[in-house]
VOGU-585870 format. One line per field, with one value per residue (C-alpha): residue number from 1; residue in three letters; chain; y, x, z negated. Coordinates in Angstrom, 2 decimals, decimal comma. Layout:
BEGIN
num NUM_...
residuo ALA_...
cadena A_...
Y Y_...
X X_...
Z Z_...
END
This chain:
BEGIN
num 1_2_3_4_5_6_7_8_9_10_11_12_13_14_15_16_17_18_19_20_21_22_23_24_25_26_27_28_29_30_31_32_33_34_35_36_37_38_39_40_41_42_43_44_45_46_47_48_49_50_51_52_53_54_55_56_57_58_59_60_61_62_63_64_65_66_67_68_69_70_71_72_73_74_75_76_77_78_79_80_81_82_83_84_85_86_87_88_89_90_91_92_93_94_95_96_97_98_99_100_101_102_103_104_105_106_107_108_109_110_111_112_113_114_115_116_117_118_119_120_121_122_123_124_125_126_127_128_129_130_131_132_133_134_135_136_137_138_139_140_141_142_143_144_145_146_147_148_149_150_151_152_153_154_155_156_157_158_159_160_161_162_163_164_165_166_167_168_169_170_171_172_173_174_175_176_177_178_179_180_181_182_183_184_185_186_187_188_189_190_191_192_193_194_195_196_197_198_199_200_201_202_203_204_205_206_207_208_209_210_211_212_213_214_215_216_217_218_219_220_221_222_223_224_225_226_227_228_229_230_231_232_233_234_235_236_237_238_239_240_241_242_243_244_245_246_247_248_249_250_251_252_253_254_255_256_257_258_259_260_261_262_263_264_265_266_267_268_269_270_271_272_273_274_275_276_277_278_279_280_281_282_283_284_285_286_287_288_289_290_291_292
residuo MET_LYS_ALA_ILE_ARG_ASN_ILE_LEU_GLY_PHE_ALA_LEU_ILE_LEU_ILE_ILE_LEU_SER_GLY_LEU_GLY_TYR_ILE_GLY_TRP_PHE_VAL_SER_LYS_GLU_GLN_ASN_ILE_THR_TRP_SER_SER_LEU_LEU_GLY_SER_GLN_SER_ALA_ALA_ASN_SER_HIS_ASN_GLN_HIS_THR_SER_ALA_GLU_ALA_THR_THR_THR_THR_THR_THR_GLN_SER_ALA_ASP_VAL_ASN_PRO_VAL_ASP_ASN_LEU_GLN_ALA_LYS_VAL_THR_SER_SER_TYR_LYS_SER_VAL_GLN_GLN_VAL_ALA_GLU_LEU_MET_SER_SER_SER_SER_VAL_ASN_PRO_SER_LEU_ILE_GLY_ARG_TYR_GLN_ARG_GLY_LEU_TYR_SER_LEU_SER_GLU_GLY_VAL_TYR_LEU_MET_ASN_GLN_LEU_ASP_GLN_ASN_LEU_VAL_GLU_MET_ALA_ARG_LEU_THR_ASP_ALA_THR_GLU_PRO_THR_TYR_GLN_VAL_TYR_VAL_ASN_ARG_HIS_ASN_VAL_MET_VAL_GLN_THR_GLN_SER_VAL_LEU_ASN_ASN_VAL_SER_GLN_LYS_LEU_SER_ASP_ALA_LYS_GLU_MET_PHE_LEU_SER_ASN_VAL_THR_THR_ASN_THR_ALA_GLU_ALA_SER_ILE_GLU_ALA_GLY_ASP_VAL_GLN_GLN_VAL_ASN_LYS_ALA_ILE_PHE_GLN_MET_ALA_GLN_THR_VAL_MET_GLU_LEU_GLN_GLY_THR_ASN_GLU_TRP_LEU_ASN_ASN_GLN_ILE_GLN_LEU_THR_MET_GLY_GLN_ALA_GLU_GLN_ALA_GLN_LEU_ALA_ALA_GLU_ALA_LEU_ALA_ALA_GLU_ASN_ALA_MET_ASN_SER_GLN_THR_SER_GLY_PHE_SER_ILE_GLY_ASN_VAL_GLN_LEU_PRO_THR_LEU_VAL_THR_LEU_LEU_THR_ILE_LEU_PHE_ALA_VAL_LEU_MET_LEU_VAL_GLY_ILE_ILE_GLY_ALA_THR_ARG_ASN_LEU_VAL_SER_LYS_GLN_PRO_LYS_VAL_GLU_ASN_GLU_GLN_THR_VAL
cadena A_A_A_A_A_A_A_A_A_A_A_A_A_A_A_A_A_A_A_A_A_A_A_A_A_A_A_A_A_A_A_A_A_A_A_A_A_A_A_A_A_A_A_A_A_A_A_A_A_A_A_A_A_A_A_A_A_A_A_A_A_A_A_A_A_A_A_A_A_A_A_A_A_A_A_A_A_A_A_A_A_A_A_A_A_A_A_A_A_A_A_A_A_A_A_A_A_A_A_A_A_A_A_A_A_A_A_A_A_A_A_A_A_A_A_A_A_A_A_A_A_A_A_A_A_A_A_A_A_A_A_A_A_A_A_A_A_A_A_A_A_A_A_A_A_A_A_A_A_A_A_A_A_A_A_A_A_A_A_A_A_A_A_A_A_A_A_A_A_A_A_A_A_A_A_A_A_A_A_A_A_A_A_A_A_A_A_A_A_A_A_A_A_A_A_A_A_A_A_A_A_A_A_A_A_A_A_A_A_A_A_A_A_A_A_A_A_A_A_A_A_A_A_A_A_A_A_A_A_A_A_A_A_A_A_A_A_A_A_A_A_A_A_A_A_A_A_A_A_A_A_A_A_A_A_A_A_A_A_A_A_A_A_A_A_A_A_A_A_A_A_A_A_A_A_A_A_A_A_A_A_A_A_A_A_A_A_A_A_A_A_A
Y 7,53_9,17_8,40_4,90_4,66_6,24_4,12_0,83_2,92_3,26_-0,24_-1,97_-0,62_-1,42_-4,84_-5,32_-3,80_-6,33_-9,02_-8,72_-8,05_-11,23_-13,02_-12,27_-12,92_-16,34_-18,08_-15,85_-17,73_-21,44_-21,06_-22,41_-20,14_-18,43_-15,16_-15,29_-14,60_-11,57_-9,59_-11,76_-12,99_-10,33_-11,64_-15,32_-14,60_-13,03_-15,81_-18,38_-16,78_-15,98_-19,76_-21,45_-19,71_-20,87_-24,11_-23,81_-22,92_-25,47_-28,16_-26,80_-26,86_-30,27_-31,43_-30,50_-31,70_-34,97_-38,09_-41,36_-43,41_-46,89_-45,93_-45,30_-48,63_-50,53_-49,79_-50,65_-54,07_-54,46_-53,84_-56,10_-59,17_-58,90_-58,74_-61,86_-63,89_-62,82_-64,12_-67,62_-68,07_-67,53_-69,62_-72,66_-72,87_-71,95_-75,23_-77,19_-78,59_-82,44_-82,17_-79,32_-79,94_-80,47_-76,93_-75,42_-77,34_-75,75_-72,15_-72,50_-73,44_-71,00_-68,47_-69,50_-69,37_-65,53_-65,57_-66,54_-63,68_-61,06_-62,16_-62,75_-59,09_-57,52_-58,77_-57,96_-54,12_-54,01_-54,42_-52,70_-49,16_-48,83_-47,90_-45,74_-43,53_-40,32_-36,66_-35,26_-37,90_-38,52_-40,08_-43,24_-43,18_-42,61_-45,12_-47,86_-46,38_-47,35_-50,31_-51,52_-50,32_-52,00_-55,11_-54,89_-53,87_-56,93_-59,49_-57,45_-58,47_-62,21_-61,97_-60,41_-63,21_-65,85_-64,36_-64,13_-67,81_-68,37_-66,55_-67,73_-71,41_-69,87_-68,67_-71,45_-73,19_-70,83_-70,37_-74,42_-74,63_-71,92_-73,42_-76,92_-75,03_-77,02_-74,99_-73,34_-70,07_-69,73_-71,20_-68,33_-65,78_-67,30_-67,47_-64,12_-62,66_-64,50_-62,98_-59,43_-59,83_-61,02_-57,89_-55,49_-57,15_-57,09_-53,50_-52,58_-54,55_-52,87_-49,46_-50,09_-50,96_-47,68_-45,52_-47,60_-46,75_-42,96_-43,30_-45,26_-42,09_-39,62_-41,55_-41,58_-37,76_-37,51_-39,39_-37,04_-34,09_-35,25_-36,45_-33,36_-31,34_-33,42_-33,11_-29,12_-28,94_-31,19_-28,56_-25,89_-27,02_-27,70_-23,94_-22,17_-24,92_-22,88_-19,63_-19,38_-17,98_-17,66_-21,00_-22,98_-26,48_-26,68_-25,54_-22,84_-20,69_-17,27_-17,04_-16,83_-14,36_-12,45_-12,30_-11,78_-9,05_-6,98_-8,13_-6,20_-3,06_-2,89_-3,10_-0,96_1,93_1,71_1,89_4,99_6,58_6,00_7,58_10,68_10,75_10,37_13,08_15,71_15,41_15,85_19,21_22,32_24,34_27,86_29,54_33,21_36,30_39,21_42,56_44,43
X -1,27_0,17_3,94_3,29_2,03_5,24_7,22_5,39_5,78_9,36_9,74_7,88_9,98_13,64_12,20_11,13_14,85_16,26_14,22_15,63_19,37_19,09_17,58_20,55_23,28_22,17_21,26_24,28_26,20_24,25_24,70_21,61_20,26_21,43_21,62_23,27_20,17_19,08_22,39_23,17_19,95_19,41_22,89_22,26_19,23_20,86_23,73_21,05_19,23_23,06_23,61_20,49_20,18_24,00_22,71_19,78_21,94_24,57_21,68_20,49_23,60_24,16_21,25_21,45_25,16_24,83_24,54_24,17_26,86_25,57_23,13_25,96_27,85_24,30_24,49_28,21_27,93_24,81_26,65_29,85_27,77_26,38_29,94_31,25_28,04_28,96_32,80_31,35_29,23_31,42_34,46_31,82_31,23_34,90_36,83_39,30_42,32_41,86_45,60_44,54_40,26_41,09_42,74_40,04_37,57_38,85_38,63_35,33_34,96_36,31_34,33_31,07_31,95_32,38_28,80_27,16_29,12_28,27_24,67_23,95_25,71_23,48_20,67_21,34_22,39_18,35_18,02_20,96_20,36_17,21_19,59_21,82_18,99_18,33_16,65_18,84_21,95_23,04_25,94_24,38_22,93_27,04_28,16_26,10_26,66_30,37_29,30_27,70_30,85_33,68_31,25_30,96_34,56_35,16_32,91_34,33_38,17_36,80_35,53_38,50_40,64_38,55_38,41_42,26_42,44_40,02_42,08_45,29_43,43_41,52_44,50_46,88_44,12_44,04_47,94_48,11_45,47_46,84_50,40_49,04_46,51_43,59_41,34_39,18_38,21_34,78_36,51_39,24_36,92_34,75_37,88_38,40_35,38_35,75_39,27_38,17_35,11_37,07_39,35_36,60_35,56_38,83_39,19_35,53_36,39_39,57_38,06_35,13_37,39_39,46_35,77_35,25_38,39_37,79_33,78_34,64_37,00_35,11_32,13_34,23_34,61_31,02_30,36_32,51_31,62_27,95_28,83_30,66_27,78_25,41_27,69_27,86_24,26_23,97_26,13_24,21_21,09_22,15_23,79_20,45_18,63_20,59_20,54_16,74_15,72_15,58_16,29_16,60_17,79_17,59_13,60_13,38_11,24_10,76_6,94_7,29_10,47_8,20_5,22_7,40_8,81_5,77_4,69_7,64_7,57_3,46_4,35_7,44_4,81_2,65_4,93_6,03_2,54_1,63_4,94_4,68_0,76_1,42_4,57_2,36_-0,32_2,08_3,16_1,22_-1,61_-0,78_-4,28_-4,70_-4,46_-6,56_-4,80_-7,29
Z -13,75_-11,11_-12,24_-13,09_-8,53_-7,86_-10,09_-8,06_-4,70_-4,98_-6,82_-3,85_-1,30_-3,00_-3,68_0,39_0,97_-1,36_-0,36_3,36_2,07_-0,23_2,82_5,32_2,67_2,33_5,35_6,35_3,65_4,34_7,97_8,91_10,76_14,36_15,25_18,32_20,25_18,13_19,51_22,78_24,38_27,03_28,30_27,48_29,74_32,19_32,47_32,51_35,51_37,55_36,75_37,79_40,63_41,64_40,56_43,21_45,88_45,39_45,29_48,67_49,92_48,52_50,01_53,13_54,00_52,06_54,44_53,06_54,34_53,82_56,85_58,97_57,87_58,35_61,79_62,08_60,28_62,83_65,94_64,39_63,93_67,51_68,86_66,39_67,77_71,20_70,94_69,36_72,43_74,45_72,92_72,83_76,33_77,19_78,62_76,28_76,64_75,49_73,80_71,78_71,09_67,48_67,24_68,90_67,12_63,94_65,65_66,31_63,04_61,30_63,77_62,91_59,27_59,95_62,32_59,00_56,89_59,18_59,56_55,84_55,16_57,98_56,06_52,01_53,52_54,06_50,59_49,26_51,48_49,29_45,78_48,05_49,04_47,22_48,30_45,52_44,76_41,04_39,47_39,80_43,52_44,22_42,38_43,86_47,38_46,25_44,85_48,53_50,53_48,19_49,01_52,21_52,77_51,49_53,53_56,45_55,33_54,80_58,82_60,07_58,56_60,46_63,36_63,17_62,46_65,52_67,76_67,33_67,86_70,98_72,66_71,71_74,19_76,85_77,24_77,58_80,46_82,27_82,16_83,49_85,72_85,03_84,70_87,62_88,71_86,91_83,53_83,99_84,29_80,81_79,23_79,99_78,87_75,90_75,16_75,99_73,71_70,71_70,91_71,24_68,02_66,53_66,91_65,93_62,50_61,94_62,80_60,31_57,74_58,05_58,06_54,78_52,90_53,80_52,65_49,76_48,49_49,58_47,68_44,30_44,47_44,97_41,99_39,36_40,82_40,05_36,61_35,92_37,31_34,37_31,74_32,42_32,54_28,76_27,80_28,70_27,98_24,06_24,19_25,46_23,26_19,95_21,18_22,28_18,99_15,56_13,73_10,71_10,39_14,21_14,03_16,06_14,30_15,84_16,14_12,02_11,94_14,17_11,45_8,61_10,00_10,78_7,51_5,57_8,47_7,54_3,57_4,11_5,59_3,38_0,28_1,70_2,48_-1,16_-2,15_-0,45_-0,97_-4,80_-4,42_-2,29_-4,64_-7,74_-6,68_-8,70_-7,12_-6,57_-7,60_-5,96_-7,99_-7,43_-8,16_-10,08
END
């Protein structure tokens, strides 16, 4: 009976060891179980923590340094709209040479179109700016900013062209009137105000256009960086999901593996204790002999 129990205990140990070896061989062959977490879980965790810390620092820096250019753009457009509107008002009250009334009116009509476009742009920017504000700008937010600035630049270029046409018409009228000395001192002062305001408005639009070129290029770079950061984060999340635990067919089973390991350890311990007790009980008892 004892021999049978010894054999059973030894066989139990062999079965447990063989089962563990077979499972390791099978899953290695099928490549359905990821073991990287068992070997490098600590290093992966440390790497993740370091990346998270760096990412948090970068995000904080980005948030503190991020300035929405559309806010500044809206202020510039509002200022330019008032300037163009003032030019139109000064031109409409200036004296006109009768021989050039047709050209002057065409210039005033072109300038009025520019005033209308600026008014519409000023109102639309209020709505479009809502798509560009974000505490943590994403790739799509940068794309929205880029699109708003490109559309605004197109309108400003159109307004600049209309203002340039009106300038040529207006200066032609001023030159002819001055040559004929047909305008009074008050009219000259009014004309000078219109010329001054027109020159200021032209330079203001030119400066806004140059500023927009720089901001558009900067926003494109920010959009590319945001896209790369999002792709890197997605790749890291995918890697962490694969290395975060023991998996079978992409199904995480850390709890199951832990229970199986404990069960095998208990069975092995029971088998060793049983085998040890049997070996001890098998030893012959030594009887004390008394010498007579």
